[in-house]
LUMDRENZA-270551 format. One record per atom (N, C-alpha, C): residue in one letter; x, y negated, z. Coordinates in pm, whole numbers, plus 50000, padded with zeros to 5 digits. Layout:
N
AXYZ
...
END
This chain:
406
X825185757807431
X823975766007428
X823345765407289
X823045777007232
X822385777807102
X820885776707124
X820255767507054
X818815765607069
X818085771006947
X816905776506974
X816005779906866
X816175793906810
X815055798906758
X815005812006694
X815275810106546
X816275817306494
X816635816206352
X817315829106311
X816605837406234
X817125850706202
X816615855206066
X817445853105963
X817055856405826
X817905867505766
X818555875405850
X819335886705797
X819675896205910
X820215907805873
X820735917405968
X822225915305994
X822895907605908
X824365907505912
X824985893705928
X824185882905921
X824745869605940
X825425868306075
X826425859706085
X827135857506212
X826135855906326
X826265864506426
X825355864306539
X825775853206636
X824835844406668
X825125833106756
X824535834706896
X823395841606905
X822725842807035
X821975856007039
X822025862707155
X821375875607169
X820755876807308
X819605883507314
X818905886007440
X819155900407483
X819695902207605
X819975915407660
X819245917207793
X819175929607837
X818795932507976
X819875941308036
X820545936308140
X821575944208208
X820885955308287
X821165967508250
X820515979008312
X820625978008464
X819525981108533
X819495978808678
X818815990008755
X818285986408870
X817735996108964
X816576004208911
X816005999908799
X814886007408741
X815256021808705
X816546024208669
X816906038008632
X817046046908755
X817196040908872
X817226048908994
X815846054409029
X814826049608958
X813486055108976
X813206067208890
X814186071208809
X814016082808723
X814286095708799
X813386105208785
X813586118908835
X813006128208729
X813426140808727
X812886150008625
X811366150408619
X810706148508732
X809246149208734
X808586137908655
X809276126508638
X808646115508563
X809316112708429
X810186121808382
X810836119708252
X809806117508141
X808826126308131
X807846125208022
X807056112308034
X806686108708155
X805896096608179
X806676084008141
X807986084008169
X808806072108148
X809696073208024
X809526083607943
X810156085007811
X811676086707818
X812136094107916
X813576096607931
X813856111507927
X815096115007889
X815556128907889
X816576131707998
X817136121108056
X818246122708149
X818306110408239
X819216110708336
X819336099708432
X820726093508422
X820836081308371
X822146074808367
X822646072108509
X823966073208526
X824616069508652
X824746054308650
X823996047508736
X823816033208725
X825126025508730
X826006028608824
X827246021008839
X828046021008708
X828206032608647
X828966033508523
X828196027308407
X826886029308404
X826066023408299
X826176008208300
X826206002208418
X826355987608426
X827735983108378
X828755990808410
X830095987608361
X830135988008208
X829475998208151
X829425999308006
X828645987707945
X827545984208006
X826735973107954
X827495959907965
X828235958008073
X829035945908087
X830115945307979
X830665956807944
X831655957207836
X831005953107704
X829795957507680
X829035953607561
X828885938407556
X828455932507667
X828285918007672
X829605910707652
X830685916107709
X832005909907693
X832445909807547
X832215920907476
X832565921407333
X831795910707257
X830525909307288
X829715899007221
X830265885007249
X830525882007375
X831025868707410
X832375865807345
X833265875707343
X834585873707282
X834495871207132
X833355874507076
X833145872106933
X832175860506908
X832115851507006
X831395839006987
X829895839706999
X829375850007065
X827925851607080
X827505847007218
X826485838507223
X825895834707352
X824985846107398
X825235851107518
X824455862107574
X823515856607680
X822215859007663
X821235855407765
X820515868107808
X820025867807933
X819455879807991
X817955878108019
X817235889208002
X815785889108021
X815375883508157
X816005888408263
X815575884208397
X815695869108413
X816805863508366
X817005849008378
X815985841308295
X815715846008173
X814825838708084
X813365839508130
X812955851008182
X811595852008235
X811475843608363
X812505843908447
X812465836008571
X812285821108540
X812965816208436
X812775802108395
X811335799608355
X810725809508289
X809365807808237
X808315807108348
X808585813208463
X807555814008568
X807915805708690
X808735795408672
X809135787008785
X807945779508846
X807005775008764
X805855767608818
X804925777208892
X804435773109009
X803605782209090
X802395787809017
X801725779708935
X800535784708866
X800885795208760
X802035793508694
X802465803308594
X802925816108664
X803595814608776
X804015826308855
X802795834308900
X801775827508948
X800545834008991
X799905841608873
X799815835008760
X799225841308641
X800025853508597
X801345852308602
X802225863308563
X801965875708648
X801905873708780
X801685885108869
X800335891508842
X799305883108829
X797965888508808
X797865896208676
X798465891008571
X798425898008443
X799245910908447
X800365910508516
X801185922508530
X800395933408603
X799695929808708
X798935939608785
X797685944208710
X797135935808625
X795975939808545
X796315950808444
X797595952208414
X798015962608320
X798035976508384
X797865977008515
X797965989708588
X796575993608639
X796266006208627
X794966011208674
X795076015408821
X794976005608910
X795076008509053
X793796015309101
X793966023409202
X792826031209252
X791936023509349
X792366011609390
X791496003409475
X791935988809468
X791005980009501
X791325965909505
X792305962909617
X792225970609726
X793075968009841
X794555969109808
X794945979509736
X796355981109703
X796825970109608
X795945966209518
X796305955409424
X796545942309499
X795705939509598
X795865927309678
X797145927909763
X797455939709813
X798675941209894
X799925938909810
X799905943909688
X801055942009599
X801175927409558
X800035921009530
X800075906609497
X800725898709610
X800305901209734
X800855894009849
X802355896509862
X802775908509832
X804205912209838
X805005904409733
X804465903409611
X805205897109502
X805175881809507
X804065876109547
X803935861509541
X804915854609635
X805385861609737
X806315855709834
X807745855309780
X808005861609666
X809375862509612
X809725850309527
X811035848009513
X811495838109416
X811245843609275
X811155835009174
X810935840009038
X811955850508995
X813215848309028
X814265857708986
X814075871309054
X813815871309185
X813605883809257
X812345890809210
X811325882909178
X810065888409131
X810255896109001
X810965890108906
X811175896908778
X811995909608797
X813035908808878
X813835920808906
X812975931908966
X812075928109054
X811255938209122
X810245944809029
X809595937108942
X808605943508855
X809295952508752
X810555949508719
X811305958408630
X811755970908705
X812245969208826
X812745980508906
X811615989508954
X810395984008962
X809265991709012
X809005989009159
X807765990309199
X807375988209339
X807086001809401
X807926005509496
X807756018209565
X806756016709681
X806176027409718
X805236027009831
X805946023409961
X807226026609968
X807986022810087
X808256007810092
X808076000609981
X808245986009982
X807135979110060
X805985985710070
X804835979810140
X804375989910245
X805165991810349
X804896002710444
X803616001010525
X803125988610537
X801945986310620
X800645990410551
X800705992310418
X799465996110349
X799266011210358
X798066015210396
X797746029410409
X796646033110309
X796656045410258
X795626049510161
X794226047210215
X793366041610126
X791996038510169
X790946046010089
X791366052209980
X790396059109895
X790866073409874
X789966081709824
X790306095609794
X791416096209690
X791316087909586
X792316087909480
X793696084209535
X793746074409624
X795016070409685
X795586081809770
X794716088709841
X795176099709926
X795736111109841
X795056114209731
X795486124909643
X796846121809581
X797056108909547
X798296104709481
X799346099709580
X799166102509706
X800046096909809
X801496101109789
X801716112909734
X803086117809718
X803836110709605
X803106104809510
X803796097809401
X804476085409458
X805776083109433
X806516073009509
X806256058509469
X805626056009355
X805496042309306
X804046037309303
X803886024609341
X802656017509309
X802736012009167
X803896006709134
X804126000909001
X805376007808945
X805196015008834
X806306022608778
X807466013608736
X808696018708742
X809846011208691
X809806010708538
X810656002208482
X810756000608337
X812166004608292
X812496017408292
X813866021508260
X814256019208115
X813256017608026
X813546014907886
X813836000107858
X813815992007962
X813925977507944
X815225973407877
X816295981307895
X817575976907839
X817635978507687
X816605984807629
X816495985207483
X815665973307438
X816315961707437
X815585949107416
X815175946907272
X815545955707182
X815125954607043
X813635957507027
X813065965507118
X811745971107093
X810585962007130
X810685955007242
X809535947507294
X809155935807204
X810145930107136
X809895918407053
X811055916906956
X810835909306850
X811895906806753
X811815892306708
X812975886806673
X813045873406616
X813215874906464
X812245869906391
X812185871706245
X811995858006181
X812975853706102
X812895840306044
X812935830006155
X811945821006155
X811875810806260
X810765813906359
X810455826806373
X809385830706464
X809675843906533
X808695848306611
X808865860606688
X807695870006662
X807955882706684
X806905892806689
X806915898506830
X805785897806898
X805665903207034
X804815915807023
X805355926907064
X804835939607017
X803835946407110
X802885952907047
X802005962407115
X802735975707114
X803325979407228
X804115991507234
X803216003807223
X803776014507167
X802946026207138
X802586034207264
X803336032207372
X803066039507496
X802756029607608
X801806033507693
X801376024707801
X802516021307895
X803446030707914
X804526028508010
X805456017007971
X805466013107840
X806346002307797
X805605989107771
X804315989107788
X803535977207752
X803945964807832
X804255966707961
X804605955108044
X805905948608000
X806785956007930
X808015950007880
X807705938607783
X806725940807696
X806365930407599
X805745918307667
X805055920507778
X804485909207851
X805595899907901
X806725905507941
X807845897107985
X808275887807873
X808385893107751
X808795884507639
X807725874107609
X806465877707622
X805395868007594
X805525855907686
X805895858107812
X806075846607902
X807285838307862
X808345844707815
X809485837107763
X809035828307647
X808295834207555
X807845826807436
X806945815207472
X806025817507564
X805025807307593
X805515796307688
X806435799607780
X806745790207886
X808235787107904
X809085791707814
X810515788807823
X810935781707695
X810895768607696
X811155760807575
X812635760607537
X813525764007630
X814935765307593
X815115776907496
X814385787607522
X814505799407436
X813675797807308
X812445793607322
X811535792307208
X810975778107204
X811715768807143
X811255754907137
X809935753607060
X809285742207078
X808055739507002
X808305741606854
X807355747806788
X807505750706646
X807925764906617
X808315772406720
X808645786506701
X807355794206671
X807315800706556
X806105807606512
X805935820906586
X804715826306580
X804435839606634
X803755847706524
X804455858306479
X803955866406367
X803135878306413
X803305882406535
X802555893806588
X802385891506737
X801265896406791
X800945893106929
X800845905607016
X801225903807137
X801155914207240
X799775920807246
X798725913107224
X797365918307234
X796785923007102
X797575922706993
X797095928806869
X796835943606895
X795835949506831
X795395963006871
X796225974606818
X797195972006730
X797915983006666
X799385983206709
X799915995106730
X801285995906780
X802305992006673
X803315984806719
X804425980006636
X805615978506730
X806785983906693
X807955982906780
X809165977606703
X810025970406775
X811085962806711
X812185971006648
X812405983406695
X813405991806632
X813055995206489
X811805992806450
X811365995406313
X811465983306223
X811935971906275
X811965959706195
X813405956106160
X813695955306030
X815005951105979
X814805939305887
X815515928305913
X815435916505826
X816515918105719
X816125923105603
X817105926305499
X817675914005433
X816875903505418
X817325891205353
X816345880105387
X816595868305334
X815685857005359
X814335859005291
X814245869105204
X813005871605131
X812295884405174
X813035893805233
X812515907305252
X812695912105396
X811635917505452
X811685924305581
X811335939005559
X812115948005615
X811825962305609
X811205966605742
X810215975405735
X809565980505855
X809425995605842
X809756002805948
X809616017205949
X808216021405989
X807616030005908
X806366036705946
X806806049306018
X806766048806150
X807506058506232
X806616065106335
X807256071906427
X806556077906539
X805836067506623
X806346055006623
X805826045006717
X805286032306651
X805356031306521
X804816019606449
X803776024506350
X802586018606355
X801456023206275
X801316015406145
X800616021606050
X800346014905923
X799506002305945
X798526003006035
X797685991306062
X798495980006123
X799445983406211
X800305973106268
X801175966506162
X801685974306070
X802525968805962
X801695959605873
X800475963505843
X799615955005758
X799295941805828
X799025942405958
X798745930006033
X799975920806031
X801145926406056
X802375918506052
X802585912705913
X802385920605809
X802595916105671
X801725904105639
X800455904805672
X799555893605643
X799995880905714
X800325882005840
X800735870205917
X802055864505865
X803025873305843
X804365868905805
X804395863005665
X803805869705569
X803895865005431
X803015852805404
X801955851505481
X801065839905460
X801645827105517
X802505828205620
X802935816305693
X804435813805690
X805205822305619
X806665820505618
X807185821005475
X808515820105461
X809135820705329
X809445835005284
X809205844805369
X809435858705326
X808425862305217
X808885870305119
X808055873405002
X807455887405005
X808125896705072
X807615910305071
X808065918005195
X807345928805222
X807695938105328
X807865951805264
X808995958205291
X809235971905245
X808945981505359
X808065990905336
X807686000605439
X808386013805412
X809206018305506
X809946030805496
X809196041505574
X808706051405505
X807966062205569
X808966072805616
X809276072405746
X810316081305800
X809686092505882
X810406103605904
X809846114805981
X809366110506119
X808246116206162
X807616112506288
X808076121806399
X809346120506437
X809846128506548
X810886120606627
X811176125306748
X811956117306844
X813346113806792
X814006123006723
X815356120206673
X815346108806572
X814176106206511
X814026095506411
X813066084906466
X813206082106593
X812206074306665
X811816061306596
X812816053806549
X812596041106480
X813456040906353
X813166031406266
X813956030006144
X815426027706175
X815716020106281
X817126016906308
X817886028406372
X817216039606398
X817966051506441
X818466059506322
X817986056206202
X818426063506082
X819016054505974
X818866041205988
X819356032005884
X819646018405946
X820876013505931
X821195999705970
X822105993505865
X822045980505853
X822835972905756
X824115968205824
X825275970205758
X826555966905819
X827375957005736
X826945954405613
X827625944705526
X826655941105415
X827085931905327
X826205927605219
X825695939405137
X826545949505117
X826205960605029
X826465974205094
X826455974805226
X826745987305294
X825735989705407
X825346002405421
X824406006605525
X824916019405588
X824646021105719
X824806034305780
X823496041705764
X823586054905750
X822376062605724
X822516076505784
X821416081805833
X821386095805873
X821126104105748
X821966114005719
X821846121405593
X820476127505567
X819716130305672
X818426136905652
X817376128105586
X817606114905575
X816646106505500
X817216102105366
X818376107505328
X818966104005199
X818146110205086
X818416105204963
X817716110404847
X816386103404830
X815466109204752
X814156102704732
X813436100504864
X812976088404886
X812296084805010
X811056076804974
X809926079905037
X808706072605006
X808756058705071
X808726048704985
X808756034705030
X807586027504966
X806966018505040
X805866010404989
X806285995804993
X806005988704886
X806275974404879
X804965966904902
X804935958505005
X803745950705037
X804005936005007
X803085930004934
X803135915504909
X801715910304920
X801565897204908
X800235891304921
X799725886304786
X798465889404758
X797795884004640
X797415869404669
X796915862704567
X796515848604583
X795435847004690
X794585857104705
X793515856504807
X793975861404943
X795295863404957
X795935867805080
X795575882105120
X795065889905025
X794925904205046
X796245910905013
X796495922405074
X797775929205053
X797795936404918
X798855934304846
X799105941704722
X800095952804754
X799735965204719
X800525976904755
X801135983204632
X802435985904640
X803145992604531
X803966004004592
X803826015904535
X804556027504584
X805856029204507
X806946031804580
X808266033504518
X808846046904564
X809206055304470
X809876067804504
X811136069004419
X812256064704474
X813546065404406
X814596068804511
X815816070704467
X816906072404563
X817056059604643
X817326061104771
X817366049704862
X818406039404821
X819586043904777
X820606034104739
X820166025804621
X819436031804527
X818936024304412
X817886014104453
X817016018204544
X815986009004592
X816605997004661
X817545999504751
X818165988504826
X818935979204734
X819675984804640
X820435976404546
X819495967504466
X818415973304417
X817465965604337
X816815954504418
X816375957804540
X815675947804622
X816615936604666
X817895939804687
X818845929604732
X819555922704617
X819235926604493
X819845920304376
X821315923204363
X821715935504396
X823125939304392
X823345950004285
X824575950904230
X824855961504132
X824815975404195
X824995976204324
X824935989004393
X825145987004541
X824775996904622
X825055996704766
X825696010004804
X826396009804915
X827066021804964
X826386026405092
X825986039005095
X825386044905213
X826436053105286
X826746049205409
X827776055805489
X827096065505584
X827326078305563
X826606088605636
X827056089705782
X826096090205872
X826396093506012
X826956107706016
X828176109106067
X828796122206074
X829406127005943
X829336118805838
X829916122605709
X829216134705650
X830006143805593
X829456155805529
X829396167705623
X829756165705749
X829746176305849
X828346176805913
X827576187405885
X826196188205931
X826116187606084
X827026194706152
X826986194706298
X827366181106355
X828366174706296
X828746161306342
X827616151506319
X826916153006207
X825796144006177
X824696145406281
X824376157706318
X823326159706418
X823776154706555
X825016157806591
X825546153606722
X825596138506733
X826156132006632
X826316117406641
X824996110206618
X824066116306544
X822736110406532
X822036110506668
X822206121306745
X821606122106879
X822156111006968
X823416107206945
X824046096507022
X824096083306946
X823146081706854
X822896069006784
X824086064206701
X824686073506626
X825786069806538
X825366060606425
X824076060806387
X823586051906282
X823086038606337
X823056037306470
X822446025506532
X823506014906561
X824036009006455
X825095999006468
X824505985106485
X825195976606559
X824825962406569
X825825954406490
X825375948106383
X826245939806301
X826285925806360
X827485920706388
X827605907306448
X828175897106349
X828575901706231
X829015893306120
X829145902706000
X829135897605878
X829255906705764
X830475915705776
X830245928805772
X831355938305779
X831975939805916
X831275935806022
X831805936606158
X830705941706252
X830945953306315
X829885959806391
X830355964306528
X829375966106617
X829615972206748
X828975986006746
X829735996206790
X829246009906793
X829636016406925
X829066028206951
X829506036407063
X830806043407025
X831786043107113
X833086049207084
X832986064407069
X831956070607127
X831826085107123
X831526090306981
X831036081606893
X830696085806756
X831906084006664
X832956091306694
X834256088906632
X834286092706484
X833496102506443
X833476106406302
X832886095006218
X831746090106261
X831086079106189
X831926066406195
X832506063706311
X833336051706325
X834516051906229
X835116063606214
X836246064906122
X835796062505978
X834626067405943
X834106065105808
X833806050405784
X833266043805885
X833026029405873
X834326022005847
X835346025405925
X836656019105908
X837196021505767
X837086033605718
X837596036705584
X836806029605473
X835596025405506
X834786018005409
X834876002805428
X835925998405500
X836195984205512
X835395976905617
X834775984205709
X833995978005816
X834865977005941
X834905965006002
X835615963306128
X834745968706241
X835255978406312
X834475985406415
X834975981606553
X834085976006635
X834365972906775
X833615983106859
X834345991406932
X833686002307004
X833505998907152
X832466004807210
X832166003007351
X831946016607415
X832246018007545
X831996030707615
X830496033107628
X830116045907636
X828676048707634
X828306062007697
X829116067107787
X828796080307844
X827466080107917
X827106068807980
X825866067908056
X824756060707981
X825076049607913
X824036042307839
X823376051107734
X824166060007672
X823616068207563
X822596078307612
X822516080607742
X821526090007794
X820096085107772
X819946072207748
X818616066707722
X818186068107578
X819056073607492
X818766076107350
X818546063007274
X819546054207283
X819526041807206
X820936036407198
X821276030007085
X822616024907063
X822716009807076
X823826004007029
X824035989507042
X822935981006978
X822415985506864
X821335977606803
X820085978206890
X819775990006942
X818605991407030
X818715982407153
X819945980407201
X820155973107327
X820235958007307
X819905953107188
X820105938807160
X818925933107082
X818535921007119
X817515913607045
X818175900906991
X818655901106865
X819265889106808
X818265877606800
X818695866106848
X817815854306851
X818195844506741
X819475842906718
X819935832706622
X821135838006546
X821045837706412
X822155841506324
X822385830406222
X823645829606173
X823915820906059
X823225826405936
X822825817405847
X822325821705717
X823475827005633
X823165836105543
X824185841505453
X824445831605340
END
């Protein structure tokens, strides 16, 4: 068992990773709640689980310890008082229409084992789960047709977003949408009450209750000195500044590079358009190539943020910041505009590096995979006909906990 949080790069040998095996929560998806739950389609659960198991098998065969969210949260809430607190905080995140329904759900959950409890709050609590409760208020009667008391968490399998392991600490994120907020609460309980995962001394650089949105798909640990953060559709400037002050004041990191990327769904996070695959190689979506607005944040002696604006070609910026003579940007889809758009939609740029020059990708992105291979990158492919319907790739589906230093 690998102990402790240790993550000072994007490409160091991956030793431990936190996953969530996609489960019954996706069976709660219907077209009527797509917008509410941030989905475009419905994965076929049986096949999606087979694909996810293949992902985990590839990781294990390459020496990575795989741990799962449900197991780690269940360990954290084994004590009755912590279990009670967990349920109450989880229910406080929901705007119930009456105290009666909240009490009925509490009674339903408190009787469960920790493992079953975590599975249930992720899968969602349907009204049919508590058949004896009847609507008592006008609001409950009006909403009687809606099938859930507690919505499912279908985005849970994208474990990159709720929290990140950076250096010897964690960032627990204020998600930009209310529907994903409870996902971060699960990680907070792991951090606070599961010492196998986060031993004493594990730092916290950002908190679940910080007021500004920040999501893990926007955080890239470029080196032991530099963290890159995307200013994106879901990560705010205020959140980045809060993270910068905490991280640079209390760790060995020296600067934060802020990438100002387009604010639209296809470019949801920084890691949907840029990932690191080797010491001097990156995958990139062609639409952010060329001059890109980047801000360098560091701390002054009085711990105020020093801001420097950089507008240069991206490859020049990365080479300079990493102290390299040059870097190679490998285009998603190559020079074929249609292939770039198609494979970007299926997360062709969202690679998970498990060792320098060794990555896991979706097999469906064959144009990009071939280019990676031609550029000396070892490509391990996984099936993704169903997992890709959630609009996230291998990097999105993984929270690296421990990597070797470079």
